[in-house]
ZADO-1210 file (C-alpha; in nm, 4 decimals, padded with zeros to 6 digits):
<atoms>
<atom x="08.3436" y="05.1702" z="-09.8256" code="MET" pos="1"/>
<atom x="08.4572" y="05.0063" z="-10.1414" code="LEU" pos="2"/>
<atom x="08.4705" y="05.2015" z="-10.4811" code="SER" pos="3"/>
<atom x="08.2092" y="05.1397" z="-10.7386" code="ALA" pos="4"/>
<atom x="08.4782" y="04.9352" z="-10.9417" code="ASP" pos="5"/>
<atom x="08.5815" y="04.7220" z="-10.6610" code="GLU" pos="6"/>
<atom x="08.1967" y="04.6640" z="-10.5838" code="GLN" pos="7"/>
<atom x="08.1577" y="04.5645" z="-10.9525" code="GLU" pos="8"/>
<atom x="08.4336" y="04.3403" z="-10.9407" code="HIS" pos="9"/>
<atom x="08.2964" y="04.1489" z="-10.6396" code="ILE" pos="10"/>
<atom x="07.9507" y="04.1386" z="-10.7861" code="ILE" pos="11"/>
<atom x="08.0981" y="03.9667" z="-11.1155" code="ARG" pos="12"/>
<atom x="08.3037" y="03.7178" z="-10.9204" code="ALA" pos="13"/>
<atom x="08.0003" y="03.6358" z="-10.6922" code="ASN" pos="14"/>
<atom x="07.7754" y="03.5881" z="-10.9874" code="LYS" pos="15"/>
<atom x="08.0295" y="03.3663" z="-11.1689" code="GLU" pos="16"/>
<atom x="08.0915" y="03.1519" z="-10.8390" code="ALA" pos="17"/>
<atom x="07.7223" y="03.1016" z="-10.8024" code="PHE" pos="18"/>
<atom x="07.6638" y="02.9937" z="-11.1326" code="GLU" pos="19"/>
<atom x="07.9512" y="02.7372" z="-11.1439" code="GLN" pos="20"/>
<atom x="07.7880" y="02.6033" z="-10.8083" code="LEU" pos="21"/>
<atom x="07.4289" y="02.5930" z="-10.9662" code="ALA" pos="22"/>
<atom x="07.6080" y="02.3940" z="-11.2567" code="LEU" pos="23"/>
<atom x="07.7353" y="02.1680" z="-11.0264" code="SER" pos="24"/>
<atom x="07.4008" y="02.0990" z="-10.8344" code="TRP" pos="25"/>
<atom x="07.3092" y="01.7045" z="-10.8678" code="ARG" pos="26"/>
<atom x="06.9426" y="01.5999" z="-10.8548" code="ASN" pos="27"/>
<atom x="06.9180" y="01.3866" z="-10.5504" code="PRO" pos="28"/>
<atom x="06.6871" y="01.1371" z="-10.7136" code="GLU" pos="29"/>
<atom x="06.8932" y="01.0649" z="-11.0047" code="THR" pos="30"/>
<atom x="07.2335" y="01.1997" z="-10.9286" code="GLY" pos="31"/>
<atom x="07.2389" y="01.3972" z="-11.2594" code="GLU" pos="32"/>
<atom x="07.3240" y="01.7582" z="-11.3026" code="THR" pos="33"/>
<atom x="07.1336" y="02.0340" z="-11.4751" code="GLU" pos="34"/>
<atom x="07.2854" y="02.1753" z="-11.7981" code="PRO" pos="35"/>
<atom x="07.0105" y="02.4601" z="-11.8168" code="ASP" pos="36"/>
<atom x="07.1727" y="02.7271" z="-11.5981" code="LEU" pos="37"/>
<atom x="06.8166" y="02.8924" z="-11.5152" code="ARG" pos="38"/>
<atom x="06.6659" y="02.5661" z="-11.4122" code="GLN" pos="39"/>
<atom x="06.9878" y="02.4703" z="-11.2047" code="ALA" pos="40"/>
<atom x="06.9599" y="02.7778" z="-11.0080" code="VAL" pos="41"/>
<atom x="06.5969" y="02.7387" z="-10.9486" code="ARG" pos="42"/>
<atom x="06.6215" y="02.4035" z="-10.8308" code="LYS" pos="43"/>
<atom x="06.9305" y="02.4363" z="-10.6173" code="MET" pos="44"/>
<atom x="06.7790" y="02.7301" z="-10.4166" code="ILE" pos="45"/>
<atom x="06.4176" y="02.5798" z="-10.3860" code="CYS" pos="46"/>
<atom x="06.5960" y="02.2539" z="-10.2558" code="GLU" pos="47"/>
<atom x="06.8117" y="02.4524" z="-10.0129" code="TYR" pos="48"/>
<atom x="06.5328" y="02.6313" z="-09.8708" code="LEU" pos="49"/>
<atom x="06.2727" y="02.3306" z="-09.8565" code="ALA" pos="50"/>
<atom x="06.0859" y="02.3208" z="-09.5363" code="VAL" pos="51"/>
<atom x="05.8893" y="02.0234" z="-09.4283" code="PRO" pos="52"/>
<atom x="05.5154" y="02.0706" z="-09.4443" code="GLY" pos="53"/>
<atom x="05.5229" y="02.3777" z="-09.6713" code="TYR" pos="54"/>
<atom x="05.5139" y="02.2273" z="-10.0097" code="ALA" pos="55"/>
<atom x="05.2865" y="02.5166" z="-10.1302" code="CYS" pos="56"/>
<atom x="05.5660" y="02.7632" z="-10.0316" code="ALA" pos="57"/>
<atom x="05.8187" y="02.5822" z="-10.2417" code="GLY" pos="58"/>
<atom x="05.5937" y="02.6155" z="-10.5540" code="TRP" pos="59"/>
<atom x="05.5391" y="02.9894" z="-10.4769" code="VAL" pos="60"/>
<atom x="05.9169" y="03.0329" z="-10.4490" code="LEU" pos="61"/>
<atom x="06.0042" y="02.8211" z="-10.7752" code="HIS" pos="62"/>
<atom x="05.7448" y="03.0670" z="-10.9747" code="ASP" pos="63"/>
<atom x="05.8921" y="03.3705" z="-10.7954" code="LEU" pos="64"/>
<atom x="06.2353" y="03.2930" z="-10.8908" code="ILE" pos="65"/>
<atom x="06.1394" y="03.2019" z="-11.2615" code="GLY" pos="66"/>
<atom x="05.9865" y="03.5419" z="-11.2903" code="SER" pos="67"/>
<atom x="06.2719" y="03.7127" z="-11.1492" code="LEU" pos="68"/>
<atom x="06.4853" y="03.5337" z="-11.4107" code="GLN" pos="69"/>
<atom x="06.2512" y="03.6422" z="-11.6660" code="GLY" pos="70"/>
<atom x="06.2674" y="04.0002" z="-11.5696" code="ALA" pos="71"/>
<atom x="06.6636" y="03.9840" z="-11.5685" code="ALA" pos="72"/>
<atom x="06.6500" y="03.9082" z="-11.9473" code="LEU" pos="73"/>
<atom x="06.4263" y="04.1982" z="-12.0035" code="ASP" pos="74"/>
<atom x="06.5754" y="04.5622" z="-12.1032" code="GLU" pos="75"/>
<atom x="06.6671" y="04.7789" z="-11.8341" code="ASP" pos="76"/>
<atom x="06.3506" y="04.9630" z="-11.7392" code="TYR" pos="77"/>
<atom x="06.5010" y="05.2571" z="-11.5939" code="ARG" pos="78"/>
<atom x="06.4779" y="05.5576" z="-11.8009" code="PRO" pos="79"/>
<atom x="06.8236" y="05.6213" z="-11.9741" code="GLU" pos="80"/>
<atom x="07.0376" y="05.9250" z="-11.8640" code="ILE" pos="81"/>
<atom x="07.1116" y="06.1447" z="-12.1373" code="GLN" pos="82"/>
<atom x="07.3677" y="06.3884" z="-11.9451" code="PRO" pos="83"/>
<atom x="07.4675" y="06.7339" z="-12.0893" code="THR" pos="84"/>
<atom x="07.7673" y="06.9398" z="-12.0284" code="GLU" pos="85"/>
<atom x="07.6230" y="07.2158" z="-12.2127" code="GLU" pos="86"/>
<atom x="07.5419" y="07.5716" z="-12.0711" code="LYS" pos="87"/>
<atom x="07.1906" y="07.5662" z="-11.9136" code="ILE" pos="88"/>
<atom x="06.9420" y="07.8030" z="-12.0711" code="SER" pos="89"/>
<atom x="06.7898" y="08.0883" z="-11.8900" code="ASP" pos="90"/>
<atom x="06.4587" y="07.9274" z="-11.9405" code="GLY" pos="91"/>
<atom x="06.5638" y="07.6201" z="-11.7468" code="VAL" pos="92"/>
<atom x="06.7504" y="07.8099" z="-11.4751" code="ARG" pos="93"/>
<atom x="06.4162" y="08.0047" z="-11.4177" code="ALA" pos="94"/>
<atom x="06.2001" y="07.6603" z="-11.3988" code="ALA" pos="95"/>
<atom x="06.4877" y="07.5221" z="-11.1466" code="LEU" pos="96"/>
<atom x="06.4129" y="07.8434" z="-10.9122" code="LYS" pos="97"/>
<atom x="06.0721" y="07.7331" z="-10.8591" code="ARG" pos="98"/>
<atom x="06.1667" y="07.3970" z="-10.7276" code="LEU" pos="99"/>
<atom x="06.2284" y="07.3262" z="-10.3497" code="GLY" pos="100"/>
<atom x="06.2258" y="07.0270" z="-10.1207" code="PRO" pos="101"/>
<atom x="05.8900" y="06.9168" z="-10.0337" code="ASP" pos="102"/>
<atom x="05.8231" y="07.0183" z="-09.6785" code="GLY" pos="103"/>
<atom x="05.4929" y="06.9022" z="-09.6536" code="HIS" pos="104"/>
<atom x="05.5582" y="06.5682" z="-09.4722" code="ILE" pos="105"/>
<atom x="05.3543" y="06.3817" z="-09.1719" code="SER" pos="106"/>
<atom x="05.4220" y="06.4726" z="-08.8391" code="ASP" pos="107"/>
<atom x="05.7488" y="06.2990" z="-08.6989" code="GLY" pos="108"/>
<atom x="05.8902" y="06.2428" z="-09.0501" code="ALA" pos="109"/>
<atom x="06.2179" y="06.4237" z="-09.1640" code="THR" pos="110"/>
<atom x="06.2867" y="06.5522" z="-09.4888" code="LEU" pos="111"/>
<atom x="06.5788" y="06.3707" z="-09.6427" code="CYS" pos="112"/>
<atom x="06.7516" y="06.2138" z="-09.9291" code="TRP" pos="113"/>
<atom x="06.6516" y="05.8405" z="-09.9832" code="ASP" pos="114"/>
<atom x="06.8666" y="05.5976" z="-10.1884" code="TRP" pos="115"/>
<atom x="06.6158" y="05.4154" z="-10.4184" code="ASP" pos="116"/>
<atom x="06.6878" y="05.0439" z="-10.4209" code="GLU" pos="117"/>
<atom x="06.5186" y="05.0161" z="-10.7470" code="GLY" pos="118"/>
<atom x="06.6524" y="05.3177" z="-10.9486" code="GLU" pos="119"/>
<atom x="06.9948" y="05.2685" z="-10.7624" code="TRP" pos="120"/>
<atom x="07.0137" y="05.6676" z="-10.7242" code="ASP" pos="121"/>
<atom x="06.9569" y="05.9282" z="-10.4362" code="TRP" pos="122"/>
<atom x="06.6294" y="06.0934" z="-10.4398" code="GLU" pos="123"/>
<atom x="06.4636" y="06.3837" z="-10.3019" code="LEU" pos="124"/>
<atom x="06.0833" y="06.4773" z="-10.3277" code="SER" pos="125"/>
<atom x="06.0399" y="06.8523" z="-10.4576" code="ILE" pos="126"/>
<atom x="05.7877" y="07.0965" z="-10.4616" code="ARG" pos="127"/>
<atom x="05.6623" y="07.3856" z="-10.7129" code="ASP" pos="128"/>
<atom x="05.7093" y="07.6843" z="-10.4914" code="THR" pos="129"/>
<atom x="05.4993" y="07.9034" z="-10.7162" code="GLN" pos="130"/>
<atom x="05.2062" y="07.6683" z="-10.7462" code="GLU" pos="131"/>
<atom x="05.2662" y="07.4994" z="-10.3919" code="ASP" pos="132"/>
<atom x="05.2286" y="07.1478" z="-10.5083" code="VAL" pos="133"/>
<atom x="05.4165" y="06.8379" z="-10.5110" code="ASP" pos="134"/>
<atom x="05.5708" y="06.8049" z="-10.8478" code="CYS" pos="135"/>
<atom x="05.8028" y="06.4888" z="-10.8555" code="GLY" pos="136"/>
<atom x="06.1661" y="06.4388" z="-10.7371" code="TYR" pos="137"/>
<atom x="06.5041" y="06.5187" z="-10.8130" code="VAL" pos="138"/>
<atom x="06.7571" y="06.2351" z="-10.8472" code="ALA" pos="139"/>
<atom x="07.1464" y="06.2106" z="-10.8085" code="ILE" pos="140"/>
<atom x="07.2334" y="05.9392" z="-11.0121" code="VAL" pos="141"/>
<atom x="07.5975" y="05.7673" z="-11.0002" code="PRO" pos="142"/>
<atom x="07.7078" y="05.6893" z="-11.3761" code="LEU" pos="143"/>
<atom x="07.9967" y="05.4979" z="-11.5253" code="LYS" pos="144"/>
<atom x="08.1239" y="05.6336" z="-11.8504" code="ASN" pos="145"/>
<atom x="07.7952" y="05.8124" z="-11.8831" code="GLY" pos="146"/>
<atom x="07.5760" y="05.5429" z="-11.8266" code="ARG" pos="147"/>
<atom x="07.3842" y="05.3844" z="-11.5133" code="ARG" pos="148"/>
<atom x="07.5410" y="05.1230" z="-11.3368" code="PHE" pos="149"/>
<atom x="07.4432" y="04.7544" z="-11.4555" code="GLU" pos="150"/>
<atom x="07.4663" y="04.6155" z="-11.1140" code="TYR" pos="151"/>
<atom x="07.3204" y="04.7024" z="-10.7939" code="ARG" pos="152"/>
<atom x="07.6179" y="04.9395" z="-10.6752" code="ILE" pos="153"/>
<atom x="07.5884" y="05.2153" z="-10.4063" code="LYS" pos="154"/>
<atom x="07.8992" y="05.4108" z="-10.4662" code="PRO" pos="155"/>
<atom x="08.1023" y="05.6119" z="-10.1961" code="PRO" pos="156"/>
<atom x="08.0637" y="05.9821" z="-10.1858" code="PRO" pos="157"/>
<atom x="08.3996" y="06.0164" z="-10.3512" code="SER" pos="158"/>
<atom x="08.2538" y="05.8448" z="-10.6676" code="HIS" pos="159"/>
<atom x="08.3272" y="06.1047" z="-10.9425" code="ASN" pos="160"/>
<atom x="08.0642" y="06.0701" z="-11.2063" code="GLU" pos="161"/>
<atom x="07.7143" y="06.1553" z="-11.1384" code="TRP" pos="162"/>
<atom x="07.3833" y="06.3095" z="-11.3219" code="ALA" pos="163"/>
<atom x="07.1230" y="06.5424" z="-11.1702" code="LEU" pos="164"/>
<atom x="06.7842" y="06.4178" z="-11.3188" code="ARG" pos="165"/>
<atom x="06.4661" y="06.5861" z="-11.2455" code="PHE" pos="166"/>
<atom x="06.1496" y="06.3953" z="-11.2556" code="VAL" pos="167"/>
<atom x="05.9194" y="06.6940" z="-11.2137" code="ALA" pos="168"/>
<atom x="05.6132" y="06.8321" z="-11.3992" code="ASP" pos="169"/>
<atom x="05.5876" y="07.2090" z="-11.3001" code="CYS" pos="170"/>
<atom x="05.6651" y="07.3908" z="-11.6358" code="SER" pos="171"/>
<atom x="05.6471" y="07.3325" z="-11.9969" code="ASN" pos="172"/>
<atom x="06.0326" y="07.3430" z="-12.0156" code="ILE" pos="173"/>
<atom x="06.2202" y="07.0109" z="-12.0212" code="ALA" pos="174"/>
<atom x="06.4918" y="07.0120" z="-11.7774" code="ILE" pos="175"/>
<atom x="06.7938" y="06.8166" z="-11.9042" code="PRO" pos="176"/>
<atom x="06.9939" y="06.5475" z="-11.7158" code="ASP" pos="177"/>
<atom x="07.3262" y="06.7604" z="-11.5819" code="ILE" pos="178"/>
<atom x="07.6362" y="06.5765" z="-11.5875" code="LEU" pos="179"/>
<atom x="07.8600" y="06.6590" z="-11.2689" code="ILE" pos="180"/>
<atom x="08.2027" y="06.5142" z="-11.2797" code="LYS" pos="181"/>
<atom x="08.2907" y="06.5283" z="-10.8896" code="GLY" pos="182"/>
<atom x="08.2132" y="06.3922" z="-10.5860" code="SER" pos="183"/>
<atom x="07.8552" y="06.3140" z="-10.4602" code="LEU" pos="184"/>
<atom x="07.8728" y="06.6059" z="-10.2238" code="HIS" pos="185"/>
<atom x="07.9857" y="06.8543" z="-10.5299" code="GLU" pos="186"/>
<atom x="07.6766" y="06.7258" z="-10.7134" code="ALA" pos="187"/>
<atom x="07.4535" y="06.8228" z="-10.4271" code="LYS" pos="188"/>
<atom x="07.6198" y="07.1613" z="-10.4362" code="ARG" pos="189"/>
<atom x="07.5548" y="07.2380" z="-10.7957" code="ARG" pos="190"/>
<atom x="07.2153" y="07.1262" z="-10.7321" code="LEU" pos="191"/>
<atom x="07.1660" y="07.3790" z="-10.4395" code="ASP" pos="192"/>
<atom x="07.3283" y="07.6470" z="-10.6569" code="MET" pos="193"/>
<atom x="07.0681" y="07.5799" z="-10.9220" code="LEU" pos="194"/>
<atom x="06.7725" y="07.5535" z="-10.6998" code="LEU" pos="195"/>
<atom x="06.8876" y="07.8518" z="-10.5094" code="GLY" pos="196"/>
<atom x="06.8350" y="07.6787" z="-10.1559" code="ILE" pos="197"/>
<atom x="07.0250" y="07.4416" z="-09.9473" code="ASP" pos="198"/>
<atom x="06.8662" y="07.0725" z="-09.9742" code="THR" pos="199"/>
<atom x="06.9163" y="06.8358" z="-09.6755" code="PRO" pos="200"/>
<atom x="07.2593" y="06.6888" z="-09.6282" code="GLU" pos="201"/>
<atom x="07.2773" y="06.3192" z="-09.8028" code="ILE" pos="202"/>
<atom x="07.3304" y="06.0388" z="-09.5580" code="PRO" pos="203"/>
<atom x="07.6553" y="05.8884" z="-09.5220" code="ASP" pos="204"/>
<atom x="07.6574" y="05.6007" z="-09.7386" code="PRO" pos="205"/>
<atom x="07.8821" y="05.3650" z="-09.5133" code="THR" pos="206"/>
<atom x="07.6199" y="05.4242" z="-09.2300" code="SER" pos="207"/>
<atom x="07.3965" y="05.1242" z="-09.1332" code="PRO" pos="208"/>
<atom x="07.1018" y="05.3569" z="-09.1339" code="GLU" pos="209"/>
<atom x="07.1611" y="05.4735" z="-09.5259" code="SER" pos="210"/>
</atoms>
């Protein structure tokens, strides 16, 4: 599995190559190129995926691409990670000891970590063991220089910068994002120590099932 930096380099190169290809697209009726990159991308994809007899689907695809292009221009909707390396307070430690993996799952299902394709992090549902209620999830978030990745990157376990982020409503104490300088498995081990339990193993990102 390639490193995060290698993945980012390839994504950037792919993006540049795609944009150059879109700008070289020519209107088959006029032979002219489209100088507006967003319009060129939309027209090129719609033409490539055009299917005889499915004109309506073409308009749906056109609108969908436009919506995605608009969303790409918006600010990153994901919550900003504000990791801390400061000593964790006794109050936060006590709150964390109340949390545990949510074992209330349907028959045949397996409690496990899941890679979130929207947030680009590893997530595990958790439960307030004192109140015995679902209370959210904990995420192990890959970082680069203290920030989330700009692109859709799934780093290998050897990546050495992560944050523990608790999206949980179980107490009146705010749990800070905790910076981990180490591998994915070291981040999980730190989480297990904070919770006082062993969470499930994280699937191998190189596996096709991950």
